C-alpha angles and dihedrals in degrees: 000000000000116000114187102185128118123219117253121226119190133180136195118195124178111165092188092059094038089243125151111155138159135201125193130190124194133174112209139173117248126226093252098050100270131116128249131196109209119194121190124183142160143102118333111259092030132088095242128188128313130204123181124197121190122219136192094223140028090235092058091050090046091051091050092047091052090050092054092042094054091045093054093045089056090052093057103267114143138187112265 
């Protein structure tokens, strides 16, 4: 299976609010031939939290990745 999708890494820094956060999205193949969208978020410099959602097709995972990306960009996250 050939997956041609790059991970996305976003940050949101607001010194006045003492906010320094990151958000990462990755699409990865699973051991059994499926596709997983992994989201990782938290404070910069820490491991943060991780959530993985399994999908039947690459297109489904890509669609969910795009949804989360647009949502975070609207909330002030930017590319580093």
